[in-house]
C-alpha positions as CSV (number, residue, x, y, z in Angstrom):
1,X,61.7,-5.0,45.9
2,X,58.4,-5.3,47.9
3,X,55.5,-3.1,47.4
4,X,56.4,-1.2,50.6
5,X,59.9,-0.5,49.4
6,X,58.8,1.0,46.0
7,X,59.3,4.6,45.4
8,X,58.0,7.3,43.1
9,X,60.5,6.0,40.5
10,X,59.0,2.5,40.5
11,X,55.4,3.7,40.1
12,X,53.4,2.4,37.2
13,X,49.9,2.4,35.8
14,X,47.5,3.4,37.5
15,X,49.6,4.9,40.3
16,X,51.8,6.9,37.9
17,X,48.7,8.5,36.3
18,X,47.4,9.6,39.6
19,X,50.8,10.9,40.5
20,X,50.9,13.0,37.4
21,X,47.5,14.7,38.1
22,X,48.4,15.1,41.8
23,X,51.7,16.8,40.7
24,X,49.5,19.7,39.2
25,X,47.6,19.7,42.4
26,X,50.9,20.2,44.4
27,X,52.0,22.9,42.1
28,X,48.8,24.7,42.4
29,X,48.7,24.4,46.3
30,X,52.4,25.3,46.9
31,X,52.1,28.4,44.6
32,X,49.1,29.4,46.6
33,X,50.7,28.7,49.8
34,X,53.7,31.0,48.8
35,X,51.4,33.8,47.9
36,X,49.4,33.6,51.1
37,X,52.6,33.5,53.2
38,X,54.1,36.4,51.4
39,X,51.0,38.3,51.9
40,X,51.1,37.6,55.6
41,X,54.8,38.4,56.1
42,X,55.2,41.3,53.5
43,X,51.7,42.7,53.0
44,X,49.3,42.1,50.1
45,X,50.7,44.9,47.9
46,X,54.2,43.7,48.0
47,X,53.0,40.1,47.6
48,X,51.0,41.1,44.4
49,X,54.2,42.6,42.9
50,X,56.2,39.4,43.6
51,X,53.5,37.1,42.4
52,X,53.6,38.9,39.0
53,X,57.3,38.4,38.8
54,X,57.2,34.8,40.0
55,X,54.3,33.9,37.6
56,X,55.9,35.4,34.4
57,X,59.1,33.4,35.2
58,X,57.6,30.2,36.5
59,X,54.8,29.6,33.9
60,X,57.0,30.1,30.9
61,X,59.6,27.6,32.3
62,X,56.7,25.1,33.2
63,X,55.1,25.3,29.8
64,X,58.4,25.0,27.9
65,X,59.5,22.0,30.0
66,X,56.0,20.3,29.7
67,X,56.1,20.9,25.9
68,X,59.4,19.2,25.5
69,X,58.3,16.4,27.9
70,X,54.9,15.6,26.4
71,X,55.7,16.7,22.8
72,X,53.6,19.9,22.1
73,X,55.2,23.1,20.6
74,X,55.4,26.1,22.8
75,X,56.0,29.8,21.8
76,X,56.9,32.2,24.3
77,X,55.6,30.2,27.0
78,X,52.2,29.6,25.3
79,X,51.3,26.2,23.8
80,X,51.0,26.7,20.0
81,X,47.6,24.9,20.1
82,X,46.2,27.8,22.0
83,X,47.6,30.3,19.6
84,X,46.2,28.5,16.6
85,X,42.6,28.4,18.2
86,X,39.9,30.5,16.7
87,X,38.6,33.4,18.5
88,X,35.4,31.4,19.1
89,X,37.2,28.5,20.4
90,X,39.2,30.7,22.8
91,X,36.0,32.3,24.2
92,X,34.6,28.8,24.8
93,X,37.7,27.8,26.5
94,X,37.6,30.9,28.7
95,X,33.9,30.4,29.7
96,X,34.7,26.6,30.6
97,X,37.6,27.9,32.8
98,X,35.5,30.4,34.3
99,X,32.9,27.7,35.0
100,X,35.4,25.4,36.5
101,X,36.7,28.2,38.9
102,X,33.2,29.0,40.1
103,X,32.4,25.3,40.5
104,X,35.5,24.9,42.5
105,X,34.5,27.8,44.7
106,X,31.2,26.1,45.3
107,X,32.5,22.7,46.1
108,X,34.9,24.2,48.7
109,X,31.9,26.1,50.2
110,X,29.7,23.2,50.4
111,X,32.5,21.0,51.8
112,X,32.9,23.3,54.7
113,X,29.2,23.9,55.1
114,X,28.4,20.2,55.4
115,X,30.9,19.5,58.1
116,X,31.0,22.7,60.0
117,X,27.8,24.7,59.1
118,X,26.7,27.9,57.3
119,X,28.5,30.3,59.6
120,X,32.0,28.7,59.2
121,X,31.4,28.4,55.4
122,X,30.5,32.1,55.0
123,X,33.3,33.1,57.1
124,X,35.9,31.1,54.9
125,X,34.1,32.4,51.8
126,X,34.4,36.1,52.8
127,X,38.0,35.8,53.8
128,X,38.9,34.1,50.5
129,X,37.2,37.0,48.6
130,X,39.1,39.4,50.6
131,X,42.3,37.9,49.0
132,X,41.1,36.9,45.8
133,X,39.5,40.3,44.8
134,X,42.7,42.3,44.9
135,X,44.7,39.5,43.2
136,X,42.3,39.5,40.4
137,X,42.1,43.2,40.2
138,X,45.9,43.3,40.1
139,X,46.1,40.8,37.4
140,X,43.4,42.6,35.2
141,X,45.0,45.9,35.8
142,X,48.5,44.7,34.4
143,X,46.8,42.8,31.6
144,X,45.0,45.7,30.4
145,X,47.7,48.3,31.3
146,X,45.4,50.2,33.2
147,X,46.8,53.5,34.9
148,X,47.4,53.9,38.6
149,X,44.5,55.9,39.9
150,X,42.6,55.4,36.8
151,X,39.3,56.1,38.5
152,X,35.8,55.0,37.4
153,X,36.9,54.6,33.7
154,X,39.5,52.0,34.7
155,X,37.1,50.2,37.1
156,X,34.5,50.0,34.2
157,X,37.1,48.4,32.0
158,X,38.4,46.0,34.7
159,X,34.8,44.7,35.7
160,X,34.4,43.6,32.1
161,X,37.4,41.2,32.4
162,X,36.6,39.5,35.6
163,X,36.0,35.6,35.6
164,X,32.5,36.4,36.4
165,X,32.0,38.5,33.1
166,X,32.7,35.3,31.1
167,X,29.7,33.4,32.7
168,X,27.2,36.0,34.2
169,X,25.3,38.9,32.6
170,X,26.5,42.4,33.8
171,X,25.4,45.7,33.1
172,X,26.7,49.1,34.0
173,X,25.0,52.5,34.1
174,X,26.8,55.7,34.2
175,X,25.6,58.1,37.0
176,X,28.1,60.9,36.4
177,X,31.8,61.0,35.4
178,X,32.8,59.9,39.0
179,X,30.1,57.2,39.6
180,X,28.5,54.0,38.1
181,X,25.8,51.5,39.1
182,X,27.0,47.9,38.3
183,X,24.2,45.4,38.2
184,X,24.5,41.5,38.0
185,X,21.6,40.8,35.6
186,X,22.0,37.2,35.5
187,X,24.0,35.3,38.2
188,X,24.9,31.7,37.4
189,X,24.6,30.7,41.1
190,X,21.4,32.5,41.9
191,X,19.8,31.5,38.6
192,X,20.4,27.8,39.4
193,X,18.8,28.2,42.7
194,X,15.8,30.0,41.2
195,X,15.3,27.1,38.8
196,X,15.2,24.7,41.7
197,X,12.7,26.9,43.5
198,X,15.2,27.8,46.2
199,X,15.6,31.0,48.1
200,X,18.4,33.3,46.9
201,X,21.9,32.5,48.5
202,X,22.5,35.4,51.1
203,X,25.7,36.5,49.5
204,X,25.8,40.2,50.6
205,X,28.5,39.8,53.2
206,X,30.8,38.2,50.7
207,X,29.7,40.7,48.0
208,X,30.7,43.8,50.2
209,X,34.2,42.2,50.8
210,X,34.6,41.2,47.1
211,X,33.5,44.5,45.3
212,X,35.1,46.8,47.9
213,X,38.4,45.2,47.6
214,X,38.2,44.8,43.9
215,X,37.4,48.5,43.4
216,X,40.2,49.6,45.8
217,X,42.8,47.6,44.0
218,X,41.9,49.4,40.9
219,X,41.9,52.9,42.4
220,X,42.1,53.3,46.3
221,X,39.9,56.4,46.0
222,X,36.9,54.4,44.8
223,X,34.1,53.8,47.3
224,X,31.6,50.9,47.2
225,X,28.0,51.0,48.1
226,X,25.7,48.0,48.2
227,X,22.4,48.9,46.5
228,X,20.9,45.5,47.0
229,X,22.2,42.0,47.3
230,X,20.6,38.9,48.8
231,X,19.1,38.4,51.4
232,X,17.9,42.0,50.4
233,X,14.8,42.1,48.3
234,X,15.6,42.8,44.6
235,X,13.7,43.4,41.3
236,X,13.5,40.7,38.6
237,X,15.9,42.8,36.4
238,X,19.0,42.0,38.7
239,X,20.2,39.9,41.5
240,X,22.6,42.4,42.9
241,X,23.6,46.0,42.4
242,X,26.5,48.1,43.5
243,X,27.4,51.9,43.3
244,X,31.0,52.7,42.6
245,X,32.0,56.4,43.1
246,X,34.8,58.8,43.8
247,X,33.7,61.2,46.5
248,X,34.1,65.0,45.7
249,X,37.0,66.7,47.3
């Protein structure tokens, strides 16, 4: 059999190693495409309900199959190595995953910006946030068993379990029972730019989409108001600040 006639079943080192990693890439991409198309065809709310059902069924199957193939024990769809980790080790892993998530976001942004310019990069970025924020909110809402229309108390809890909460420093100030001020005290992205003597990244347009959609997914009654976000001037105490409130009847 010639090289041209070989198939996936004939692959060997280093092609088979590349194919293993690329298979994970394919699973991630196909999963995301299904969610994107379900959102487009059926609406975001129904797509989020379907995603929860699919994830619970798919991930358990995938982990169990990988465990049998590679040789690591799995309990209820979770590798036992994770279950046996100390709390500190789990926190380190959560932080590493959150950093990977943020780095992945930044690499996409820079790739689009490099070839097509800042305008198109920000346009793609803002649209991604319009989809990711309600997804993240729905995931946290289910994970914490937050009630429907849980109001500001539910939002306060949810903000503490975002991916950003693992890598940025956040602060929440109670204004009254139906309003809070949320501040991003230390932002990993903006702090890195500051160390390099660069101007703040103008993230306000994306932030308006991100925080508005997140809050609405927790409770559609919640309104979002930008107090300040780059390119707005801001004090040294925070990089951006947002007011969340439920209007009086």
